[in-house]
N, C-alpha and C positions, 0 to 999 in steps of 0.2 A: 254843167257835172250831175244833171241828172242820166245825159250821154255818157256819161264817163263812167256810173256810174254802172249804167247798164251794162258797161264794154266789160270792163270787169269782174261782176255775177255771173254773168256769160260765159265765161274765159274762165273763171274757177267752174263749174257747172263742166264747163269741159271737159277741164283741166280731172277734175274725180274722176269724171268718165273714161276716164283712156287712164287714169293709174287703176282703175275698178276691174276693164278691160284686161289689164297688163295682169292684176294677181289672179282674175281666172287663168287664162294662160297657163300662169305661171302654177295654179292648185290644181288644174287638167292635166300636165306633164307630170306634179308626183303620185295626180292617181292611179295616171298611165300608168309608170315605174316603179307599182305598188304591186299592180293589176301584172307583173309582165315577168316579174318573179312564179307566180303559182299555176302560169298557162307556159317555163323552159320547164323542156323530159328531166327524170331524177339525174340523168350523169348530168347533165349540163347546172343543173338546179343542186347535185351535190358537189359541183367544181365549186359555184360560187360560194359558197356556203364556208367552202375552207379555204376561202379566201377572204371568205369575214374570220374566220378561226383565228392562220396568216398574222393577217393586221393585228387582233387584242395582241396575239404572242411577240411578236416582233415590240408592241408596247409597250409589257408586262413584262420582260428579258431585254429590256433596256436595246435593243437591236435595231436602231435607230438611225442612220444615214442625218439625220438635222439640213445638212448643205443640201446631199443628193432633194429630200424633202420643199426647201426651201423654195434651191431650182425650179423643180415640176409645180408648184402653188405658184410662185411669181410664174410666170412663164403663160399658164395657164390659163391663168387670172389676168393682166397683160394683153396677150390674149385676143381673152373674152369683149374687154374697155378697148380694147382697137379697134372690133369688127364690128362692133356695135358704134362706132365713135362717125366709120366709113360709111355705114351701110346708115345714118343718118346725114348724110349731107347729099344724098343720092334717090330717085323716087323708090329705087326697082328695089332700096334697102327691106322695105317698108314685108315684104314678110322677110323677110332675114332675122328681122328682132324677134320677130313672130317666133319664130323658129328656132329659134338660138333660146330665147327666154320658156320653153316647150318643153327641149332637150333640159336646159339646167333645172327645175321640177322631176323632166323623167329621171336625169342621173339622184337626183335627191332623193327622191321616195322610192327608186330603186336600192337603198340603199339603204333606208333607212331597215324597210321589208326586209333588208336582209338581215341587219342585226338583229334584229325583231325576229325570226324564222332561225336566227340560232343555237339562241339563246332564251327564247320563251317567253313572261312576262317577266323575267328580272331585267330583259333586251331590252324590254321599253326605258331604262337607266340608260342601259347603255348606246340611245336611242339623244336622247336628250341628251349625254354625252359627248356625243360626237356633234351635235350641234352646236352647241352653246360650245364660245361664242359667232367664234367664225363666219362659221354657212349662214347664225340670223345676217352680222353682219353683211356678208357676198349679195344674201338674197337680195337687201335695203338697196347699198349699192348695182345691181341688174337692172332693179326693178326703176327707182332713180334715173340713171344713163338711158334706160331705152327708153320711159318717158320723155324726154328728150331727142334723145332722135330722131326719136316715132313724131311727135311734137314738128319738129324743128324741116322731118322730112312730106307730114304734110298740109303745114305751109310753107316749101314751098310747087307741094303736087296745088296745092287751091289758086297759085300765083301762074305759074303757067298756065290752069284752068280757065280762068279767071280773068289773064297775061296782064295783069297789076305788079307793079314795084314794090322788092318787101323790104324792111335796113338792115340790108345782110352781116353788115357791118356793128351793127349793135348784136345781134341775134351772134352770129357767129362767136364773137368774146363771148359772150354768157355760154353760148356751146358749150366753148374751148375750157373753158371755166367750169362747170360742171365735170367734165370728164376729166380733166388732172385731179381736182378732187376725186374722182372715181379711182383716179392712181392707183392716191394717195392712200387711198380706204383698204381698196385691197392689198397692198403692199402690206398695209398694215393684220388685216383677215390674213393673207399668206406667213407673217412672221407668229401672228399671237397660234392657225394653225400647225406652228412648225414645233416652237417653244413651250406654248404653256399649256393648247385642249391636250395633249400625251397623258399630263400632269392631272390634268380633268378626265383623263380617261378611265387613265390606272382608279381611283375613286369605283370606277362602276366594279374595274378589274378587284375590288376587294372581295366582291358577291357573288362570286366567277366559281 
């Protein structure tokens, strides 16, 4: 019993450390994305800010092609989960998952700072409406799927190094279940992004 408790405690500590590591990578990506706008030259920065205005104008004037937005969002989200899934069943996938998480954070940080740079103080409200709730859901999903992907990769790596067998049947079944759940949540996130988020953003546009 003590041995089982000790193993569970060790597993929990390792799990917390891995989640903390992944969250740190994501936040570093957000930080770098935030800084990146400041190092662009004026021409590129102006181009980015014009795209921000165009994005919000399309929402304000109801010029959104909902089916196109949904298709692009679902494609991007499912591609992300698929790459994470494939990376988890190979040792070489460890750096891929970390890089993908960093890039996701980078894009989020860059988008949020671009909104704030264009609309100044009121841009904070714009950034909040842009994030809530679909990006929050997406971030939670990518953190969870990345955790299980890296956890499986590390288990495979440990099994290879120590030359021991692992219960691939139960492990893969649990892994596939998490990834399928991730796919479902990503599709929900895309639906929210397409059909609900524009109406939340319109609240911000009342102040612009």
